[in-house]
N, C-alpha and C positions, 0 to 999 in steps of 0.2 A: 637475431641470432638465428642461424642454422642447427640444425639439431647436432651433425656430425661434428661443427665445431667445441660443443658441451663434452665435459667431463660423465661420461655415464656412472651413476653410482645404482647400485639397483638397491635400494632397502638400505641403507648403510646402517647399523645399530637400531634398525626402527623395523618391526614388523608392521609391514605396509598393505598388508589384506584386511579389509574392513567390510562391514555388511551394506555400508550405506558413506557414500562419500557425498555433501552438498558442495557445491561450486558457486560460493557467496555468500560471505558473511554480516550481509544485512540485516536488518530487523527483520524478515521473512525468513532467511537461512537458519538464523538463529532460534527462532520460534520453532522453526521444525527439530532442530537440531535438542533442543532444551524439553520440550515434548516428549521425547525420546528418551529421556532419564532414566524411566526405570523401565525399558522395552527389552532389555535384555541384546539388545543391536548396539553393534561394533560402530560409532558412527566420526566419521571427520569432514572437518568442515575446512575448505580449502578458500580463503582470501587472497586477491593479489594486492592489494594496497591496504596499509596502514591507516590511512584516512580517506575515510569517504568522502565524496562530492557531496553530498547529502549533508554529512557533518561540516563541510566547509562551509557551505552555504548556509547553515543555520535553518534547514529545512524542519516546517512543521507539519504536523497532522491532526486532524481529527481523529477520535476513538471510539468508536461506535461501542457500544453495548456490548455486543457479542464477542467482538474483540477485546474488551474489557475482561468477560466471562474467560476467555480462551487463557491470558494472563494469570489470572488470577487461578485456573485448574492448575497452570503450571509450577504456580507458585513464585511469580516473581512479582504480581503486581502492587504488591505490599513496597517493593523495593521501588514502582515508578510512581506512585499515590504522591509524594511529596514533593516533586517537581512537575506537578502536570494541574490545570486547570479544568475545573467542573463548569456545565454550563446547561442551567436549568430550565432556558427558554429558548426558543427557534424564532426567528421572526423573519417571515416570508412574504416579499413583498414585490410587485412589478412594476420596476421606474417610480414614478411618482404616484401610478393609481392607490387610492385613501383607504383601499379592502386589503390590509396587511392580515396574513395569518399569523397566527402565534400559536404554537406548538411548546404546551406544556410538561413539567412533571405527571400532573393528576391526569394525561392523555394515555399512558405506563403505568400507571401504578406506583412509581419509584423515585429515587430521592433527587437523581438526576436523568439527564435525557444523554447526555454524553462529555467528551473529555477532548482535550486540546494537549499535545505535548508537542515540544521540538526534539528534533532526531536524537539527540545524544540522552534526553530524557528517558527514551524505550532502550536505545542500542547501548549505554553503560548497565544497566542493571542486566539485560539478557547477556552480555559480556562476561559479570561477575558471576550469574548463577553458572552459566555454563561450565567456568572452572568449576565447580564444583560438582559437576556430570562426571564421574569416573568412565563413562563409557564413551565420553566425546574426548576427540583429538582437534585441536587447533592448529592448524598450517598455514601461517601469515609471516612475512610474503610469500607466497607459490603462487607460481602462475601452471595455467593448464596449457598446453601446448599441442597436445593429440592427443585422440579417443579412436581406442579401437574396440567395436563392441564383439565379443563373442558369445557361443550360446550359454555358458555358465558364468560368465563375469564380464565387467570391464577394464581393461587395460588405460590406466590412464600415464600419460606423459607429462610431467611437470620439472619446471625448472625453480630451483630453492638456490640462491646463493653461486649463483654461476655454475650448476651442480644441475643434471639432468637425472630424475628417480622415474623408477616406475611404481605406480600403485595400482594395487586390484581390488575392485570393489563387486557384490553382487549385485547392486545398484546404484547408479548414479541420478543425483537430483539437479535440475538448474534452477539456481536460484538467483543468477547474474543480471538480472537487469530485462529490460524492453529489447536491447539489441543483442542479448542471450549470444553468445558463439557455440555455447552447448548445442542450444537448438538449432543454428545454423549450419554447424558442421553435421547434426545428424539429418540433415535433409527437409523438417519440419517447414512447411510453409504456413505464413500467416495470413489472414485477411483483416480488411478495414482498410481507413484512410485517413490522410492528416486533415485536419479542421481547417478552414480559414482565419483560425485564431490565435493567438499567443498568450500564453499567461503570464502576469508579472505578479512576485507576490514582494512581499516586506514587512519590515516590523513597523510598529507605531504606537505611539504611546501619547492617549487620549488625555486630554485635560480632566475629564470628568470619571468618574467609574463605569467599569463596562457592566456592572452588574451581573454578570455570568450569562450573559446573551449573546448568542451566536445569530450573526445575519446574513440571509443569502436574498440579495435583492437582483432582479433582472432586467438589465437594460439592454435594448433593440441590438446593441452593440456586443453582448456577453454578460452571463453572470458575474456579479461581483458580491464576495465574502467575506465575512468579517470574522474572526477565529478569537474567541478571548483566551488570554495567557496568564501564567501568574505574577504578578507585579503589576496588576492593570497595563499590560501590555497586551497587544492586538496583534495578530497576521493577518494582512487581507492577501488576499487572491484575485485579481484584476484580469478579466479574461477580456479581450478585445479582438479587432481585425489586425493583421499582419501589421500592415503599415501604422496602425494608428499605435498598436503596441510599443511599436520602435520609437515612434515619436517622444512617447512616453517616456521611455526610459532615457532618452537623449536629454530632456529637462532637467535643468538643475533643480535641486532639492525644494526651493521654495515655489518655484513652478510645479513641479510634481504634485507637493502639498496644495497649493491652490485647487488644480485639479481633482485631486483625492477628494479633498473636503465638498466636492461638488456631488462627488457620487456618496461619499460618507455621510454626509447629513451633518446636523449639529447637534445631533441625541448625546455627546459627550463631547462639546467644545471642541478647542483649539487642540490638532493636532499634530505631535513632535515627530520627523523620523528619526526612526533605531537604525543603523548599519546601513551596508548597500542593498539596492534593489537587483532583482532577479528576475529574468525573461526565459520561459521556455516554450517550443511548440507543443500544440496540444493534437494528441493524434486517440483512435478508437483502433485496438488491435487483438484480435484473435486468433489463435494460433488452431490450425487445422485438427491438429493434435493433440491432449497435452502427455501422451504418454506412447512410446515403443518399448519393446524387449527390453528389460535394463535402463530403460530411461523415463525418468515423470519431469515435467516443467512446474511450477510453481510460481505465484505472483506477477510480477510485470514479466519474464522470461516467457508466461502463459498469456498474457491478456494487458492491453492496458486500456484506460477508460477518460471520459474526458474530465475534469477534474472539481465539477459542478455536486456537491452533496459529500465532498469527500470521503470518495468510495475505495482509490486505489490502494491503499495500503491496507484497509480493511480486508476487500479481498482476497489478499495476499495473505494475510494471518488467517484467515478460514483456511486456505488451500492448505496451510501448512498444519494444521489441525484436523483437516479431512484425512490429510495423507499419511500423519502420524498414527492416528485412526486405524485405518486401513493397514498399515505396514505392522503396526504392535498385534494386531487382531491374528495376521499372517503366521506370523511368526510364534506367535503361541499356537498354534495348531499344525506347527513345522512344517509350514508350505514356503514357497520361494517366493519371497518379497522380489523379486525381480523378473518375477513370468507375468506377462501381457494379460493372463486371466487375473491376475490379483490386480493389477496399477489399471486396469480398467473398471474397478470397481471405485476408484478415486475419480478418474475421468468421467465415469457417467455421474456421479455425486455433483463436481464442480463446474465442470463445461455448462451445465444448463444453467445451473443459478447463477453463474457469472453472466452469461449471457443475457440472463433477466435484467441485470444491471447495466450494464453496456447499453443496451437496450434504452432504458430507462432514462438513462442518464442524456443520451445522444436525443432522446424525445423531448426531453427538458430544453435543454441546450435549444435544439432547433425549433420548438415553439416560441420560445420568448426573444431569443434572436434575431426579431424580424419586427416590422410594424404592418404586417399584410393584415387587413382587417379582420376576413374570417377567422385568423387565429389570433388575434387579442379577443375578439369574443369568447372565443374556447376556453383560451386559457384562464379569462378574468371569470367565467362560469365556473373553471375548475377552481380556483380560488374562492370563488363564493361558495361552493358544494365542502371545501376545506374547512370554511369556517362556521357555517350552519351543519354541517351532518358529521357526527363525532364518529362513527364508524367507519367513513371514509376516513377524516382526515387520522384516526390510530392506524387503520391499515396501509396509509400512506407512509406515516411514520417507522412502524415498525418494516416495512420493505426496504425501507432507505438505513436503519440501522441494523439489518440483520437477519431480525427476529420472525422471519416469514418463510424462510428455509428450512432445512434440516439441520439442526443444530449439533454441534460433535461432541461426543461424549466428556471432553475436557471442561466445556461449557457448561457440564450439569452437575459439576462437582460440589 
């Protein structure tokens, strides 16, 4: 629908001036909004769809310890806990090679290594918490159709109930995913590539207990992960070359389970498939810039990585916590939160840390997704070191769960 065909209404019965507008009401966008509850900033969240695609597909995530601490710092973690699973060990292996690496809670000195949560188990408590934030306005379903950046504010054209509204904000934050329209409209370029692999995800219910154990098994075709969920269910994340993944998705349930059992192993007995299977392509992407004057990118709008290690959501949650800290400090010092000097503090913090994880996940996938003998020798030497050298094992685990970088203040409460 063309803008000129819409009835233009300038902020009817609503003061449309905000300090911060977040486009995208997913987990990362809501984490940022909730993290700013006591900031004194006036925040709006714009979401185009009432029901997210991730929720419809029953998406599930590994939630690393740093992300859990951030949710705890916000005050929403206790509402999430009843519906998520804990895992106390991670078993890392190279196909059928017997040298399995087992990460345990003793490596970290904690009660758990990490958590696994379905999409709604994280999103619903954030939505509920947001309703308690007097400084946050939730606009849904509302679609952004145009943005215009001025020296002191951003003018956002949105459509709600067939009417055009103009919203003004000091800062616009794009939390609208890997195909971010806000990022693209701002002319921010991205670098990266599509992998030769696609990822199949599904829920299964094993015959035997999963014993709160997560598995990451590397096959030459790609990584294969098993994540434990409440109710003795598991989420499988199966990466394979595109054509193989398409063929697997086309199998009937019995044939798929037969192939799955070969990858899965017999440690949990017979498997039962729950719900539909879904497939998505795998990509690595890093935005050239995370910020421009009056604009910041968070989560998948800024970066995407290979699903190995379950990093994607966790990086986005860390982005949200870091940006919230930078903005709250700037506001407390009477500084302009939309100025490039302030926003570059966030970019310097997160861009390098994210690039480290993107590179690490890419290295893992490339080292293990092949049968070239020199790399086979190198990776099995690496597994031997992880088993035999506690310091090396602890460092690798801390890197993967976010404890080797700068810790946001929210996670220190």
